[in-house]
Residue frames relative to the residue before (quaternion, step in Angstrom):
aa qw qx qy qz dx dy dz
X 1.0000 0.0000 0.0000 0.0000 0.00 0.00 0.00
X 0.2914 -0.7518 0.5711 0.1544 3.52 -0.99 0.91
X 0.2821 -0.8184 0.4792 0.1452 3.57 0.13 1.34
X 0.6727 0.5287 -0.3004 0.4215 3.50 0.89 -0.89
X 0.6094 0.5382 -0.3289 0.4804 3.51 1.19 -0.68
X 0.6502 0.5180 -0.2882 0.4753 3.61 1.02 -1.00
X 0.6965 0.5059 -0.2737 0.4291 3.60 0.90 -0.93
X 0.6471 0.5302 -0.2890 0.4654 3.51 1.33 -0.54
X 0.5426 0.6285 -0.4058 0.3820 3.69 1.21 -0.31
X 0.0232 -0.7859 0.6169 -0.0351 3.44 -0.79 1.12
X 0.2597 -0.7913 0.5373 0.1334 3.67 -0.54 1.19
X 0.4383 -0.6490 0.5514 0.2873 3.52 -1.18 0.63
X 0.6687 -0.4640 0.3541 0.4607 3.55 -1.29 0.22
X 0.6720 0.4912 -0.3109 0.4589 3.62 0.93 -0.83
X 0.6168 0.5009 -0.3509 0.4955 3.72 1.00 -0.61
X 0.6611 0.5082 -0.3360 0.4379 3.51 0.85 -0.75
X 0.6188 0.5148 -0.3199 0.4998 3.70 1.01 -0.92
X 0.6508 0.4995 -0.3298 0.4670 3.67 0.95 -1.01
X 0.6636 0.5371 -0.3128 0.4163 3.64 0.86 -0.87
X 0.6041 0.5265 -0.3401 0.4922 3.55 1.22 -0.80
X 0.7069 0.4860 -0.3010 0.4166 3.51 0.69 -0.96
X 0.5933 0.5436 -0.3350 0.4902 3.56 1.21 -0.87
X 0.6368 0.4840 -0.3499 0.4877 3.80 0.79 -0.90
X 0.6535 0.5084 -0.3328 0.4513 3.75 0.62 -0.85
X 0.6764 0.4589 -0.3077 0.4870 3.74 0.84 -0.88
X 0.6120 0.5495 -0.3209 0.4696 3.68 1.16 -0.85
X 0.6729 0.4797 -0.3002 0.4765 3.59 0.78 -0.91
X 0.6742 0.4772 -0.3267 0.4593 3.61 1.03 -0.76
X 0.5178 0.5789 -0.3868 0.4972 3.64 1.36 -0.36
X 0.7208 0.4580 -0.2899 0.4321 3.55 0.54 -1.18
X 0.6079 0.5800 -0.3596 0.4059 3.63 1.06 -0.57
X 0.6430 0.5408 -0.3133 0.4426 3.49 1.20 -0.59
X 0.5384 0.6328 -0.4216 0.3632 3.57 1.18 -0.43
X 0.5521 -0.5861 0.4445 0.3926 3.69 -1.05 0.50
X 0.4249 -0.6509 0.5548 0.2966 3.63 -1.26 0.55
X 0.0059 -0.8439 0.5339 -0.0520 3.53 -0.24 1.24
X 0.3622 -0.7736 0.4738 0.2140 3.63 1.20 -0.19
X 0.7890 -0.2511 0.1738 0.5330 3.59 -1.07 -0.67
X 0.5095 0.6324 -0.4748 0.3391 3.68 1.00 -0.08
X 0.3860 -0.7199 0.4914 0.3022 3.52 0.91 -0.70
X 0.5938 -0.5853 0.3869 0.3939 3.69 -1.16 0.27
X 0.7659 0.2688 -0.1989 0.5492 3.61 1.00 -0.22
X 0.1773 -0.8006 0.5682 0.0692 3.56 -1.24 0.36
X 0.7788 -0.3354 0.2351 0.4751 3.65 -1.21 -0.28
X 0.7249 0.4628 -0.2615 0.4381 3.52 1.10 -0.72
X 0.5693 0.6192 -0.3719 0.3927 3.56 1.28 -0.11
X 0.5628 -0.5879 0.4886 0.3144 3.50 -1.18 0.74
X 0.5692 0.5899 -0.3941 0.4155 3.64 0.98 -0.64
X 0.6584 0.4420 -0.3174 0.5199 3.70 0.90 -0.95
X 0.6553 0.5227 -0.3721 0.3986 3.64 0.67 -0.98
X 0.7104 0.4772 -0.2461 0.4550 3.65 0.89 -0.91
X 0.7995 0.3757 -0.1649 0.4386 3.57 0.65 -1.20
X 0.5478 0.5865 -0.4316 0.4119 3.49 1.22 -0.06
X 0.6133 0.5468 -0.3501 0.4497 3.63 1.26 -0.19
X 0.4076 -0.7478 0.4715 0.2288 3.53 -0.54 1.07
X 0.5064 0.6480 -0.3914 0.4130 3.63 1.29 -0.18
X 0.4565 0.6561 -0.4389 0.4105 3.65 1.39 -0.25
X 0.6472 0.5416 -0.3616 0.3963 3.61 0.96 -0.78
X 0.5077 0.6378 -0.4249 0.3936 3.57 1.18 -0.33
X 0.6850 0.4755 -0.2885 0.4705 3.69 1.02 -0.62
X 0.4967 0.7236 -0.4247 0.2221 3.54 0.97 -0.42
X 0.6431 0.5353 -0.3028 0.4562 3.56 1.21 -0.84
X 0.6423 0.5150 -0.3170 0.4709 3.60 0.90 -0.89
X 0.6488 0.5557 -0.2921 0.4300 3.49 0.88 -1.13
X 0.6730 0.4995 -0.2473 0.4862 3.54 0.93 -1.15
X 0.6370 0.5201 -0.3222 0.4689 3.62 0.89 -0.77
X 0.6681 0.4729 -0.2860 0.4982 3.56 0.87 -0.92
X 0.6440 0.5079 -0.3484 0.4538 3.70 0.90 -0.53
X 0.7175 0.4210 -0.2934 0.4711 3.48 0.85 -0.68
X 0.5289 0.5797 -0.4776 0.3951 3.57 1.14 -0.04
X 0.5169 0.5331 -0.4493 0.4968 3.67 1.22 0.13
X 0.4900 -0.6912 0.4347 0.3053 3.66 -0.56 1.04
X 0.6951 0.4870 -0.2996 0.4358 3.58 0.81 -1.02
X 0.6490 0.4707 -0.3381 0.4929 3.62 0.98 -0.72
X 0.6223 0.5542 -0.3500 0.4278 3.57 0.93 -0.77
X 0.7054 0.4589 -0.2880 0.4570 3.55 0.97 -0.98
X 0.5789 0.5920 -0.3314 0.4523 3.56 1.23 -0.67
X 0.6420 0.5001 -0.2728 0.5130 3.66 1.04 -0.96
X 0.6813 0.5198 -0.3026 0.4172 3.49 0.75 -1.07
X 0.7479 0.4084 -0.2319 0.4690 3.51 0.88 -1.06
X 0.8104 0.3025 -0.1478 0.4795 3.68 0.70 -0.84
X 0.6828 0.4450 -0.3169 0.4851 3.72 1.12 0.16
X 0.2010 -0.7189 0.6455 0.1616 3.56 -1.09 0.67
X 0.1338 -0.8088 0.5684 0.0697 3.68 0.22 1.11
X 0.6991 0.4962 -0.2621 0.4431 3.54 0.74 -1.25
X 0.7589 0.3787 -0.2408 0.4719 3.75 1.05 -0.63
X 0.8371 0.1235 -0.0856 0.5260 3.57 0.98 -0.47
X 0.0272 -0.8708 0.4894 -0.0380 3.49 0.94 1.10
X 0.6913 0.4765 -0.2624 0.4756 3.54 0.87 -1.12
X 0.6432 0.5664 -0.3044 0.4157 3.62 0.91 -1.07
X 0.6582 0.5039 -0.2842 0.4818 3.53 1.05 -1.13
X 0.6832 0.4756 -0.3167 0.4547 3.63 0.77 -0.93
X 0.6191 0.5390 -0.3263 0.4686 3.62 1.07 -0.69
X 0.6816 0.5110 -0.2843 0.4399 3.52 0.85 -0.96
X 0.6525 0.5256 -0.2763 0.4707 3.51 1.14 -0.85
X 0.6498 0.5043 -0.2962 0.4855 3.51 1.06 -0.93
X 0.6527 0.5127 -0.3174 0.4587 3.62 0.81 -0.83
X 0.6773 0.4982 -0.3316 0.4278 3.62 0.75 -0.96
X 0.6946 0.4710 -0.2725 0.4706 3.65 0.95 -0.98
X 0.6364 0.5562 -0.2973 0.4441 3.58 1.09 -0.77
X 0.6037 0.5761 -0.2814 0.4737 3.43 1.36 -0.74
X 0.6535 0.5027 -0.2780 0.4929 3.52 1.15 -0.80
X 0.7202 0.4484 -0.2427 0.4705 3.49 0.90 -0.98
X 0.8613 0.2184 -0.0299 0.4578 3.55 0.63 -1.02
X 0.5659 0.6329 -0.3363 0.4075 3.57 1.36 -0.26
X 0.6297 -0.5018 0.4538 0.3819 3.64 -1.33 0.24
X 0.6810 -0.4379 0.3897 0.4389 3.56 -1.24 0.22
X 0.6770 0.5113 -0.3116 0.4280 3.62 0.82 -0.92
X 0.6594 0.5403 -0.2710 0.4470 3.43 1.00 -0.95
X 0.6717 0.5169 -0.2557 0.4652 3.45 1.00 -1.09
X 0.6904 0.4249 -0.2973 0.5044 3.60 0.87 -0.88
X 0.5750 0.5677 -0.3882 0.4432 3.75 0.99 -0.54
X 0.6979 0.4908 -0.2416 0.4622 3.53 0.89 -1.15
X 0.6128 0.5705 -0.3159 0.4464 3.58 1.14 -0.86
X 0.7066 0.4721 -0.2345 0.4720 3.49 0.87 -1.07
X 0.6136 0.5375 -0.3273 0.4770 3.55 1.04 -0.64
X 0.6884 0.4462 -0.2697 0.5042 3.59 0.86 -0.98
X 0.6400 0.5211 -0.3513 0.4422 3.68 0.84 -0.58
X 0.6257 0.5315 -0.3088 0.4802 3.51 1.07 -0.81
X 0.6592 0.5213 -0.2801 0.4639 3.56 0.91 -1.11
X 0.6759 0.4940 -0.2905 0.4634 3.60 0.85 -1.06
X 0.5936 0.5959 -0.3487 0.4135 3.63 1.02 -0.57
X 0.7240 0.3942 -0.2815 0.4910 3.49 1.17 -0.55
X 0.5425 0.6301 -0.3759 0.4090 3.61 1.20 -0.12
X 0.2355 0.8162 -0.4730 0.2337 3.50 0.17 1.22
X 0.2208 0.7923 -0.5558 0.1206 3.63 -0.99 0.38
X 0.5196 -0.5979 0.5171 0.3243 3.48 -1.41 -0.28
X 0.0158 0.7920 -0.6103 -0.0075 3.54 -1.06 0.57
X 0.4367 -0.7141 0.4766 0.2685 3.60 -0.99 0.82
X 0.0290 -0.7953 0.6053 -0.0135 3.67 -0.93 0.76
X 0.3277 -0.7446 0.5518 0.1834 3.60 -0.86 1.05
X 0.0187 0.7722 -0.6320 0.0632 3.65 -0.74 1.12
X 0.8572 -0.1214 -0.0123 0.5004 3.48 -0.74 1.24
X 0.7402 -0.4579 0.1615 0.4652 3.45 1.05 1.00
X 0.6254 0.5089 -0.2972 0.5114 3.46 1.43 0.19
X 0.3992 -0.6972 0.5462 0.2371 3.50 -0.99 0.80
X 0.0167 0.7850 -0.6187 0.0261 3.64 -0.88 0.90
X 0.3372 -0.7362 0.5511 0.2016 3.52 -1.13 0.67
X 0.0879 -0.8094 0.5806 -0.0088 3.59 -0.66 1.09
X 0.4097 -0.6705 0.5610 0.2606 3.44 -1.23 0.68
X 0.0109 -0.7737 0.6324 0.0348 3.60 -1.26 0.57
X 0.1802 -0.7230 0.6618 0.0825 3.40 -1.43 0.59
X 0.5247 -0.6603 0.4250 0.3288 3.70 -0.88 0.75
X 0.5967 0.5588 -0.3706 0.4408 3.53 1.35 -0.08
X 0.4635 0.7167 -0.4310 0.2929 3.52 1.23 -0.15
X 0.5091 -0.6945 0.3910 0.3250 3.65 -0.60 1.04
X 0.5648 0.6141 -0.3754 0.4037 3.53 1.02 -0.62
X 0.7273 0.4151 -0.2405 0.4908 3.54 0.94 -1.12
X 0.6431 0.5258 -0.3493 0.4336 3.55 0.88 -0.71
X 0.6495 0.5450 -0.2964 0.4396 3.53 1.02 -0.93
X 0.6527 0.4897 -0.3130 0.4861 3.63 1.10 -0.81
X 0.6349 0.5269 -0.3395 0.4517 3.60 0.92 -0.71
X 0.6779 0.4249 -0.3111 0.5130 3.71 0.85 -0.86
X 0.5915 0.5708 -0.4074 0.3979 3.64 0.89 -0.71
X 0.6566 0.5329 -0.3111 0.4338 3.58 0.88 -1.00
X 0.6848 0.5018 -0.2841 0.4456 3.49 0.92 -0.84
X 0.6222 0.5301 -0.3054 0.4884 3.48 1.06 -0.79
X 0.7119 0.4734 -0.2567 0.4507 3.56 0.60 -1.11
X 0.6772 0.4657 -0.3152 0.4745 3.62 0.85 -1.02
X 0.5977 0.5943 -0.3381 0.4186 3.67 0.96 -0.81
X 0.6661 0.4577 -0.2829 0.5165 3.64 0.86 -1.02
X 0.6793 0.4834 -0.3532 0.4244 3.66 0.67 -0.92
X 0.6337 0.5370 -0.3424 0.4390 3.59 0.91 -0.82
X 0.6378 0.5508 -0.2997 0.4473 3.54 0.83 -1.19
X 0.7292 0.4199 -0.2670 0.4699 3.59 0.73 -0.95
X 0.6335 0.5189 -0.3581 0.4486 3.63 0.95 -0.49
X 0.7754 0.3835 -0.1864 0.4659 3.49 0.81 -1.01
X 0.8221 0.2170 -0.0983 0.5172 3.63 1.04 -0.85
X 0.6542 -0.5397 0.3083 0.4309 3.61 1.16 0.34
X 0.7045 -0.4874 0.3303 0.3963 3.48 -1.41 0.45
X 0.3114 -0.7256 0.5917 0.1626 3.50 -1.22 0.70
X 0.5400 -0.5913 0.4942 0.3385 3.71 -1.08 0.60
X 0.5585 -0.6109 0.4296 0.3610 3.51 -0.93 0.73
X 0.6017 0.5295 -0.3848 0.4576 3.70 1.02 -0.56
X 0.6998 0.4772 -0.3144 0.4286 3.65 0.82 -0.64
X 0.6099 0.5024 -0.3329 0.5146 3.52 1.25 -0.64
X 0.6122 0.5123 -0.3619 0.4814 3.68 1.05 -0.55
X 0.6491 0.5283 -0.3018 0.4566 3.50 0.91 -0.76
X 0.6367 0.4999 -0.3286 0.4866 3.50 0.92 -0.79
X 0.6559 0.5154 -0.3300 0.4420 3.60 0.85 -0.91
X 0.6262 0.5424 -0.3309 0.4519 3.62 0.96 -0.94
X 0.6705 0.4981 -0.2882 0.4683 3.55 0.93 -0.93
X 0.6302 0.5325 -0.3697 0.4272 3.55 1.05 -0.43
X 0.4967 0.6314 -0.4444 0.3964 3.57 1.20 -0.15
X 0.5850 0.5330 -0.3838 0.4757 3.72 1.17 -0.46
X 0.6620 0.4917 -0.3178 0.4680 3.47 0.85 -0.73
X 0.6186 0.5541 -0.3381 0.4427 3.48 1.05 -0.67
X 0.6315 0.5380 -0.3034 0.4688 3.54 1.11 -0.89
X 0.6640 0.5242 -0.2624 0.4642 3.50 0.99 -1.07
X 0.6853 0.4308 -0.3183 0.4934 3.60 1.07 -0.55
X 0.5833 -0.5753 0.4254 0.3845 3.68 1.00 -0.26
X 0.4375 0.6757 -0.4796 0.3493 3.61 1.16 0.38
X 0.3929 -0.7055 0.5288 0.2614 3.76 -0.58 0.85
X 0.6030 -0.5891 0.4100 0.3483 3.57 -0.98 0.75
X 0.6873 0.4843 -0.2712 0.4686 3.64 0.93 -0.76
X 0.6656 0.4992 -0.2967 0.4688 3.57 1.27 -0.23
X 0.6652 0.4752 -0.2636 0.5120 3.59 1.44 -0.18
X 0.5406 -0.6247 0.3992 0.3977 3.69 -0.80 0.63
X 0.5546 -0.6469 0.4290 0.3000 3.52 -1.20 0.56
X 0.8105 -0.0610 0.0273 0.5820 3.65 1.13 -0.72
X 0.7808 -0.3740 0.2302 0.4444 3.53 -1.31 0.10
X 0.6500 0.5176 -0.3210 0.4545 3.47 0.95 -0.89
X 0.6709 0.4797 -0.2948 0.4826 3.55 0.87 -0.84
X 0.6313 0.5446 -0.3263 0.4454 3.55 1.02 -0.61
X 0.6529 0.5205 -0.2771 0.4754 3.50 1.03 -0.91
X 0.6141 0.5439 -0.2969 0.4887 3.51 1.19 -0.73
X 0.6769 0.4604 -0.2907 0.4953 3.53 0.85 -0.97
X 0.6500 0.5111 -0.3547 0.4364 3.71 0.84 -0.78
X 0.6858 0.4665 -0.3111 0.4641 3.60 0.76 -0.92
X 0.5947 0.5468 -0.3564 0.4693 3.67 1.02 -0.54
X 0.6731 0.5031 -0.2992 0.4521 3.50 0.90 -0.91
X 0.6372 0.5403 -0.2965 0.4626 3.61 1.05 -0.92
X 0.7589 0.4166 -0.1873 0.4642 3.56 0.98 -0.86
X 0.5891 0.5953 -0.3588 0.4121 3.59 1.31 -0.38
X 0.5693 -0.5993 0.4410 0.3497 3.46 -1.30 0.05
X 0.4463 0.7229 -0.4457 0.2820 3.42 1.31 -0.01
X 0.6581 0.4455 -0.2443 0.5556 3.61 1.19 -0.77
X 0.0733 0.7802 -0.6112 0.1110 3.56 -0.94 0.97
X 0.2083 -0.7228 0.6412 0.1518 3.46 -1.16 0.83
X 0.0650 -0.8110 0.5701 -0.1144 3.40 -0.33 1.61
X 0.7116 -0.4481 0.3229 0.4342 3.64 -1.30 0.17
X 0.6032 0.5312 -0.3469 0.4833 3.57 1.27 -0.74
X 0.6617 0.4805 -0.3346 0.4683 3.73 1.00 -0.72
X 0.6251 0.5314 -0.3464 0.4548 3.61 0.94 -0.73
X 0.6574 0.5168 -0.3185 0.4465 3.53 0.88 -0.93
X 0.6762 0.4311 -0.3065 0.5128 3.67 0.91 -0.87
X 0.6115 0.5562 -0.3682 0.4255 3.70 0.90 -0.67
X 0.6367 0.5239 -0.3453 0.4482 3.65 0.99 -0.81
X 0.6394 0.4834 -0.3423 0.4903 3.63 1.07 -0.78
X 0.6265 0.5472 -0.3378 0.4405 3.64 0.74 -1.00
X 0.7862 0.3996 -0.1955 0.4289 3.61 0.71 -1.08
X 0.7178 0.3249 -0.2387 0.5676 3.58 1.34 0.00
X 0.0710 -0.8367 0.5430 0.0127 3.48 0.26 1.31
X 0.5683 -0.6192 0.4091 0.3554 3.68 -1.16 0.37
X 0.7471 0.2592 -0.2062 0.5764 3.51 1.25 0.38
X 0.7365 0.3757 -0.2528 0.5026 3.65 -1.12 0.34
X 0.5988 -0.5736 0.4697 0.3029 3.26 -1.64 -0.18
X 0.4288 -0.7125 0.4971 0.2474 3.67 -0.68 1.13
X 0.5291 0.6203 -0.4119 0.4069 3.65 1.28 -0.48
X 0.6578 0.4897 -0.3206 0.4741 3.66 0.88 -0.81
X 0.6919 0.4870 -0.2926 0.4455 3.55 0.74 -0.90
X 0.5956 0.5210 -0.3593 0.4947 3.75 1.13 -0.61
X 0.7048 0.5165 -0.2808 0.3971 3.38 0.78 -1.13
X 0.6398 0.5216 -0.3054 0.4746 3.59 0.98 -0.84
X 0.6654 0.5174 -0.2879 0.4546 3.52 1.08 -0.90
X 0.6569 0.5071 -0.2917 0.4757 3.55 1.13 -0.71
X 0.6324 0.5452 -0.3251 0.4440 3.58 0.98 -0.67
X 0.7973 0.3195 -0.1720 0.4823 3.60 0.73 -0.84
X 0.5721 0.5905 -0.3905 0.4143 3.72 1.18 -0.22
X 0.5321 -0.5718 0.5079 0.3633 3.63 -0.99 0.76
X 0.6248 -0.5639 0.3883 0.3754 3.59 -1.01 0.81
X 0.6256 0.5519 -0.3598 0.4177 3.67 0.81 -0.89
X 0.7607 0.3756 -0.2470 0.4682 3.59 0.78 -0.97
X 0.5116 0.6044 -0.4118 0.4509 3.62 1.25 -0.36
X 0.6471 0.5154 -0.2941 0.4787 3.55 1.03 -0.93
X 0.7116 0.4488 -0.2874 0.4579 3.61 0.66 -1.12
X 0.7024 0.4631 -0.2708 0.4677 3.55 0.92 -0.62
X 0.3840 -0.7383 0.4561 0.3154 3.48 1.52 -0.09
X 0.5260 0.6286 -0.4337 0.3743 3.64 0.88 0.70
X 0.3080 0.7740 -0.4932 0.2506 3.67 1.15 0.20
X 0.2984 -0.8222 0.4327 0.2182 3.64 -0.17 1.15
X 0.5086 -0.6472 0.4778 0.3069 3.57 -1.16 0.72
X 0.6686 -0.4619 0.3383 0.4745 3.64 -1.10 0.18
X 0.6405 0.5383 -0.3257 0.4404 3.62 1.01 -0.78
X 0.6367 0.5304 -0.2845 0.4820 3.57 1.14 -0.83
X 0.6607 0.5113 -0.3161 0.4496 3.49 0.96 -0.90
X 0.5855 0.5396 -0.3496 0.4938 3.63 1.02 -0.67
X 0.6587 0.5379 -0.2903 0.4387 3.60 0.81 -1.01
X 0.6843 0.4919 -0.2650 0.4685 3.53 0.97 -1.19
X 0.6442 0.5075 -0.3190 0.4752 3.70 1.08 -0.87
X 0.6531 0.4842 -0.3267 0.4820 3.59 0.89 -0.66
X 0.6524 0.5206 -0.3133 0.4530 3.67 0.98 -0.76
X 0.6364 0.5051 -0.3133 0.4916 3.62 1.16 -0.80
X 0.6479 0.5079 -0.3188 0.4698 3.63 0.90 -0.97
X 0.6410 0.4930 -0.3387 0.4810 3.69 0.95 -0.72
X 0.6197 0.5349 -0.3399 0.4629 3.71 0.90 -0.80
X 0.6849 0.5062 -0.3006 0.4293 3.61 0.82 -1.01
X 0.6532 0.5019 -0.2821 0.4918 3.59 1.10 -0.78
X 0.6883 0.5272 -0.2607 0.4247 3.46 0.81 -1.15
X 0.6962 0.4796 -0.2908 0.4479 3.63 0.95 -0.79
X 0.5527 0.5659 -0.4067 0.4570 3.62 1.27 -0.41
X 0.7938 0.3160 -0.2061 0.4770 3.67 0.88 -0.62
X 0.4551 0.6517 -0.4531 0.4035 3.72 1.27 0.22
X 0.4374 -0.6988 0.4996 0.2659 3.54 -0.79 0.80
X 0.6262 -0.6190 0.3183 0.3514 3.63 -0.86 0.70
X 0.6401 0.5569 -0.2796 0.4494 3.48 1.17 -0.89
X 0.6755 0.4247 -0.2520 0.5476 3.55 1.38 -0.38
X 0.7074 0.5152 -0.2760 0.3974 3.52 0.89 -1.00
X 0.7232 0.4297 -0.2504 0.4793 3.60 0.93 -0.92
X 0.5736 -0.5919 0.4311 0.3671 3.55 -1.22 0.80
X 0.6252 -0.5965 0.4048 0.2991 3.45 -1.31 0.75
X 0.6007 0.4965 -0.4030 0.4798 3.80 0.93 -0.35
X 0.6042 0.5581 -0.3674 0.4342 3.64 1.01 -0.55
X 0.6584 0.4608 -0.3039 0.5116 3.60 0.95 -0.84
X 0.6328 0.5298 -0.3545 0.4396 3.62 0.97 -0.69
X 0.6749 0.5449 -0.2721 0.4166 3.47 1.06 -0.84
X 0.5952 0.5617 -0.2652 0.5098 3.45 1.37 -0.86
X 0.6795 0.4748 -0.2846 0.4816 3.50 0.93 -0.92
X 0.6643 0.5453 -0.2984 0.4152 3.55 0.98 -0.83
X 0.6913 0.4603 -0.2325 0.5061 3.51 1.30 -0.66
X 0.5646 0.5484 -0.4292 0.4431 3.53 1.10 0.00
X 0.5626 -0.6384 0.4266 0.3066 3.51 -1.24 0.76
X 0.7322 0.4667 -0.2312 0.4389 3.50 0.88 -0.97
X 0.1114 -0.8187 0.5443 0.1453 3.59 1.11 -0.76
X 0.0680 0.8321 -0.5446 0.0801 3.57 0.72 1.08
X 0.5481 -0.6505 0.4347 0.2958 3.54 -1.20 0.80
X 0.6494 0.5163 -0.3741 0.4145 3.59 1.10 -0.44
X 0.4027 0.7226 -0.4318 0.3595 3.66 1.38 0.06
X 0.5432 -0.6359 0.4500 0.3133 3.60 -0.98 0.71
X 0.6276 0.5870 -0.2749 0.4312 3.29 1.21 -0.92
X 0.6449 0.5272 -0.2898 0.4712 3.52 1.13 -0.75
X 0.5932 0.5697 -0.3257 0.4664 3.49 1.17 -0.69
X 0.7036 0.4700 -0.2395 0.4761 3.51 0.85 -1.12
X 0.6223 0.5469 -0.3182 0.4609 3.62 1.16 -0.72
X 0.6576 0.4696 -0.2928 0.5113 3.59 0.98 -0.83
X 0.6396 0.5100 -0.3440 0.4610 3.69 0.94 -0.83
X 0.6749 0.4810 -0.2982 0.4736 3.67 0.99 -0.76
X 0.7203 0.4565 -0.2774 0.4426 3.61 0.86 -0.89
X 0.7746 0.3677 -0.1955 0.4760 3.68 0.95 -0.66
X 0.7849 0.2838 -0.1297 0.5353 3.56 1.15 -0.68
X 0.3935 -0.7092 0.4885 0.3218 3.75 1.24 -0.01
X 0.0242 0.7942 -0.5982 0.1037 3.60 0.72 1.02
X 0.3908 -0.7792 0.4393 0.2170 3.70 -0.48 1.12
X 0.7611 0.4017 -0.2233 0.4577 3.51 1.08 -0.38
X 0.5834 0.4902 -0.4067 0.5039 3.62 1.29 0.49
X 0.4207 -0.6809 0.5447 0.2504 3.46 -1.51 0.09
X 0.4610 -0.6473 0.4876 0.3616 3.54 -0.98 0.34
X 0.2688 -0.8039 0.5104 0.1445 3.59 -0.18 1.21
């Protein structure tokens, strides 16, 4: 987080009034959510748990992020308000915790996270150039804009489905529809009005394809600068990051980001995917599934026994700030 950029934001009186109205509308949205208490908005029968309990979902994070910053306004917001090069791990941890809180947290944690993100997004503002009828225009944007939030969530939903089918096999259409319908709860928590989000999976697929083919998404020098930072983390191998991005990016964007894999890289990726499929079959569930999933299962049990894997991760997070757990 670039604190100096946030501290320099000054809202006009009109923007302050608009922000108050937006907050009131957001709270009205949250009030329409079911009262689920400690259970949380999802559960063992949800596709959200089935998909996001798999740590392999993290493999799609790079491609989703590259697609998000292909939107000029999102790229400008990230460039201006994020310090990728200085706090790579912290930003990744913050994003993971926020989404895990939505998927596996209690109602209180999910709402607390939602309000914190909504407040922060209200301060992420700026100007971005847009070509309309051959003329360049400067437009104001705010990270709360439904158009931007919808695209961010859409990249997560689509990428999650693609990873699941690549690693774990095809999903029935009914399960993909269920997963999409559950994403509407996430949309509400993110502050996306119901009328701005697709009604069903078919409408979502149509929206997503239109976005990919439209002129809205562009790979510019700003995108490329951010992509270089994203693809060269201060730890590990950038080859893995580049490979994962190449696998899940649509071909058009893989080319524009200069990530289209070579024949040798394709073979390496295929071997890696085959290895994952085999390894996951023999990996015990307490190791295979993400810590927040175990924590959610423990939280939903009546006895909350101390031998439960979820209890172990909860104590680890509470006392040692374990980066992959949530504060139950």
